[in-house]
C-alpha positions in Angstrom: 14.4 -5.0 -5.7 13.9 -8.2 -6.4 10.3 -8.9 -7.9 9.9 -12.4 -6.6 10.5 -11.3 -2.8 8.5 -9.1 -0.2 10.4 -5.7 -0.4 10.0 -2.7 1.8 11.1 0.5 0.6 11.3 3.5 3.0 12.5 7.0 2.5 15.3 8.3 4.6 13.6 11.0 6.5 10.7 8.6 8.0 10.7 8.4 11.8 13.4 6.2 12.9 11.5 4.2 15.5 8.8 3.2 13.0 11.6 2.1 10.3 13.5 0.1 13.1 10.1 -1.7 13.7 9.7 -2.4 10.0 13.1 -3.9 10.0 12.6 -6.0 12.6 9.7 -7.6 11.5 10.4 -7.8 7.8 13.6 -9.8 9.4 11.1 -12.5 10.3 11.0 -13.3 7.0 14.6 -14.3 6.4 15.7 -14.2 2.6 12.2 -13.9 1.4 12.0 -10.3 2.1 14.1 -7.2 1.8 14.8 -3.7 3.2 15.6 -0.8 1.2 16.3 2.6 2.3 15.9 5.3 -0.3 16.6 8.9 -0.7 14.0 11.3 -0.2 12.1 12.2 -3.8 11.7 16.0 -3.1 8.4 17.4 -4.3 5.9 14.9 -5.1 4.3 14.1 -8.9 0.7 16.2 -9.7 -0.8 12.9 -9.6 0.0 12.0 -6.1 -2.0 8.5 -5.4 -0.7 7.3 -8.7 3.4 7.7 -7.4 5.5 5.6 -5.3 4.8 6.4 -1.4 7.2 7.2 1.4 6.5 3.8 2.9 6.0 0.9 0.3 5.6 -2.8 0.9 5.9 -4.7 -2.6 4.6 -7.9 -2.5 6.5 -10.3 -4.7 4.3 -13.3 -6.8 7.0 -15.9 -5.4 6.6 -14.5 -1.9 2.8 -14.7 -1.8 2.9 -18.1 -3.7 4.9 -19.6 -1.1 2.3 -18.9 1.5 0.1 -20.8 -0.1 -4.0 -20.6 0.4 -3.4 -19.4 4.1 -1.6 -16.3 2.7 -3.4 -14.1 4.9 -3.4 -16.1 8.1 0.2 -16.8 7.9 1.5 -13.5 6.7 -0.8 -11.1 8.3 0.5 -11.1 12.0 4.0 -10.3 10.9 2.8 -7.4 8.5 0.2 -6.3 11.2 3.5 -5.9 13.7 5.6 -4.3 10.9 3.0 -1.7 10.3 1.9 -0.9 13.7 4.6 1.7 14.3 4.0 3.4 11.2 0.4 3.5 12.4 1.1 5.0 15.5 3.1 7.7 14.0 1.1 8.8 11.0 -2.4 7.7 11.2 -5.6 8.1 13.5 -6.5 11.0 15.8 -3.1 10.3 17.9 -0.9 10.7 14.9 2.5 12.2 15.8 3.3 13.6 12.3 1.1 14.9 9.4 2.3 14.6 5.8 2.7 18.0 4.2 3.1 18.0 0.3 4.5 21.3 -0.9 3.4 22.4 -4.2 4.1 25.0 -6.4 0.3 26.8 -5.8 -2.5 26.2 -3.3 -4.5 25.0 -6.2 -2.3 22.2 -6.9 -2.4 20.9 -3.5 -3.7 17.5 -3.1 -7.4 16.9 -2.2 -7.0 13.3 -0.9 -8.5 11.4 2.5 -5.7 8.6 1.4 -2.5 8.3 2.9 0.8 9.7 0.8 2.8 7.9 3.3 2.1 4.3 3.1 0.9 1.9 0.6 1.1 -1.7 -0.5 1.6 -2.9 -4.0 1.7 -6.0 -6.2 2.2 -6.8 -10.0 -0.3 -9.4 -11.4 0.4 -12.2 -13.7 -0.4 -9.9 -16.8 1.8 -7.2 -15.4 -1.4 -5.5 -13.6 0.3 -3.0 -11.1 -2.0 -2.5 -8.2 -1.5 -0.3 -5.3 -3.5 -0.5 -2.0 -4.3 2.7 -0.4 -5.0 3.8 3.4 -7.3 6.4 4.8 -5.4 8.8 7.0 -8.2 9.1 9.7 -8.9 5.4 10.2 -9.2 4.0 13.5 -6.3 1.4 14.4 -9.2 -1.5 14.2 -10.0 0.0 10.6 -6.3 0.1 9.7 -5.9 -3.6 10.8 -9.1 -4.8 9.0 -8.0 -2.8 5.7 -4.4 -4.7 5.9 -6.0 -8.0 6.3 -8.2 -7.7 3.5 -5.4 -6.2 1.2 -3.4 -9.1 1.9 -6.1 -11.8 1.8 -7.3 -10.2 -1.6 -3.6 -9.8 -3.0 -3.0 -13.4 -2.3 -6.2 -14.5 -4.2 -5.1 -12.0 -7.1 -1.4 -13.2 -7.6 -2.0 -17.1 -7.1 -4.7 -16.7 -9.8 -7.7 -17.2 -8.2 -9.8 -14.3 -9.2 -11.3 -12.5 -6.3 -12.3 -8.8 -5.9 -9.3 -7.4 -7.1 -9.6 -9.1 -10.5 -13.1 -8.2 -10.6 -12.3 -4.6 -10.1 -9.7 -4.7 -12.8 -11.7 -6.3 -15.3 -14.9 -4.1 -14.8 -13.1 -1.1 -16.1 -9.6 -1.6 -17.5 -7.2 1.3 -17.7 -4.0 2.1 -19.5 -3.1 4.3 -16.5 -1.5 2.3 -13.7 -1.3 1.4 -11.1 -4.9 0.4 -10.1 -5.7 2.4 -6.9 -7.8 -0.1 -4.8 -9.0 0.7 -1.1 -11.1 -0.5 1.7 -14.3 0.7 2.2 -15.0 0.5 5.8 -18.8 1.4 5.9 -19.3 -1.0 2.9 -16.8 -3.5 4.0 -15.6 -4.1 0.5 -12.8 -3.2 -1.9 -13.4 -0.3 -4.1 -11.3 1.1 -7.3 -10.1 5.0 -6.6 -9.6 7.4 -9.4 -6.9 9.7 -8.8 -7.6 11.7 -12.2 -10.0 14.7 -12.5 -13.8 14.2 -13.2 -14.5 13.7 -16.6 -11.4 12.1 -17.6 -11.9 8.7 -19.0 -8.4 6.7 -19.3 
């Protein structure tokens, strides 16, 4: 993957209709974006939220900087259209598919409200890896609101303008990355998510 571009990585067994919609939307960015089909990785790691998801949008620094101060406004409609098919297939009450994570025992099954299918990623100027998470039962409106906030906050972060992501990272730096960030739809703000068991402070 080219770290300067928008990269979209999709596992090979993801619904083809959703995949085709992603491809078409990403194509609108021309040479500033690349689409990658990757083989299924099999059973997920024990720290699921820290791993790579089935559909990942990885925002390169140069791609975001090129959008300038209006990154969210310029980028959002295309990203929203790209993710619409994914939302309809995997999110909300009317989801066609539900992700099933197979583990060696019931006790190891993941207990998370966050999607293991889709995430947005970026890498800061100091190599901070950040993963933006989606909640599986969000309404369409909540999903779109989160996407807008993620892109806007990511643009601030990657362009060195501080913002919520920088603040959340500086408040509690960690040697375990990526930093997990999610939109709290009730509080209407970004929050840090801890994927580690309670009592583990790394």
